[in-house]
Kinemage of the C-alpha trace (Angstrom):
@kinemage 1
@onewidth
@group {chain A} dominant
@subgroup {mainchain}
@vectorlist {calphas} color= white
{ca met a 1} P 150.055 144.534 60.654
{ca tyr a 2} L 148.755 144.125 57.082
{ca lys a 3} L 146.496 146.670 55.429
{ca val a 4} L 143.152 145.284 54.425
{ca gln a 5} L 141.292 146.189 51.162
{ca ile a 6} L 137.899 144.951 50.594
{ca his a 7} L 136.550 144.410 47.087
{ca lys a 8} L 133.231 146.141 46.316
{ca gln a 9} L 131.350 142.854 45.953
{ca ala a 10} L 132.644 141.658 49.375
{ca ser a 11} L 131.828 144.927 50.970
{ca lys a 12} L 128.232 144.798 49.668
{ca lys a 13} L 127.827 141.214 51.091
{ca leu a 14} L 129.322 142.255 54.417
{ca thr a 15} L 126.868 145.224 54.827
{ca ser a 16} L 123.929 142.955 53.957
{ca leu a 17} L 124.561 140.643 56.895
{ca asn a 18} L 122.974 140.994 60.241
{ca ala a 19} L 124.999 142.868 62.912
{ca lys a 20} L 126.089 139.784 64.793
{ca glu a 21} L 127.497 137.985 61.742
{ca arg a 22} L 129.067 141.210 60.390
{ca leu a 23} L 130.814 141.800 63.718
{ca arg a 24} L 132.058 138.188 63.926
{ca ile a 25} L 133.460 138.421 60.362
{ca thr a 26} L 135.085 141.796 60.824
{ca asp a 27} L 136.740 140.571 64.054
{ca lys a 28} L 138.256 137.644 62.191
{ca ile a 29} L 139.429 139.913 59.442
{ca met a 30} L 141.112 142.176 61.963
{ca glu a 31} L 142.767 139.119 63.583
{ca leu a 32} L 143.962 138.067 60.195
{ca ser a 33} L 145.473 141.478 59.487
{ca tyr a 34} L 147.535 141.175 62.652
{ca asp a 35} L 148.704 137.678 61.911
{ca pro a 36} L 147.965 136.156 58.520
{ca asp a 37} L 149.596 132.902 59.534
{ca ser a 38} L 147.648 132.541 62.864
{ca lys a 39} L 147.159 128.971 64.054
{ca thr a 40} L 143.937 130.054 65.759
{ca leu a 41} L 142.165 130.952 62.492
{ca asp a 42} L 140.830 128.390 60.060
{ca ile a 43} L 142.893 129.362 57.008
{ca lys a 44} L 143.732 127.259 53.929
{ca lys a 45} L 145.514 127.937 50.749
{ca leu a 46} L 143.179 127.177 47.774
{ca val a 47} L 144.617 124.522 45.412
{ca gly a 48} L 145.759 125.734 42.085
{ca glu a 49} L 144.991 129.369 42.958
{ca glu a 50} L 146.843 132.153 44.529
{ca tyr a 51} L 144.025 132.734 46.919
{ca trp a 52} L 143.498 131.834 50.563
{ca arg a 53} L 140.235 130.882 52.356
{ca leu a 54} L 139.282 132.064 55.868
{ca arg a 55} L 136.352 130.115 57.432
{ca val a 56} L 134.078 131.991 59.856
{ca gly a 57} L 131.230 129.701 60.780
{ca lys a 58} L 129.119 129.075 57.643
{ca trp a 59} L 130.828 131.931 55.868
{ca arg a 60} L 133.963 131.723 53.666
{ca ile a 61} L 136.220 134.730 52.949
{ca val a 62} L 138.410 134.408 49.902
{ca tyr a 63} L 141.362 136.688 49.907
{ca asp a 64} L 144.881 137.113 48.495
{ca arg a 65} L 147.838 138.606 50.261
{ca asp a 66} L 150.952 140.355 49.279
{ca asp a 67} L 153.621 139.879 51.871
{ca thr a 68} L 156.033 142.301 50.283
{ca val a 69} L 153.795 145.271 50.671
{ca arg a 70} L 151.739 143.833 53.585
{ca ile a 71} L 148.297 143.946 51.939
{ca ile a 72} L 145.382 141.534 52.334
{ca arg a 73} L 142.672 141.931 49.566
{ca ile a 74} L 139.308 140.479 50.464
{ca glu a 75} L 137.780 139.312 47.185
{ca arg a 76} L 134.596 137.430 48.201
{ca ile a 77} L 132.449 136.772 51.221
{ca lys a 78} L 129.878 134.023 50.640
{ca ser a 79} L 128.253 131.067 52.372
{ca arg a 80} L 129.960 127.664 52.145
{ca gly a 81} L 127.554 126.417 49.527
{ca asp a 82} L 128.050 129.423 47.148
{ca ile a 83} L 131.706 130.255 47.466
{ca tyr a 84} L 133.238 127.613 45.198
{ca lys a 85} L 130.802 127.917 42.327
């Protein structure tokens, strides 16, 4: 299992969401922490970056991971239209 660290900006966004969306996103983050290479999650490596993207409905979670110390750092949580700006 990987330890999850959530950036302040991502944490603020997560708390601003309604309970249903917040629960859905936290469930996917927990699943990601157990298996960051899971085939059931919609994960893609961002081109030209050291970040990864997890898709949860209309939301995108951008994170990086350090496999040597087993840490996932959640950097941003935004809607699809805003995440890549």
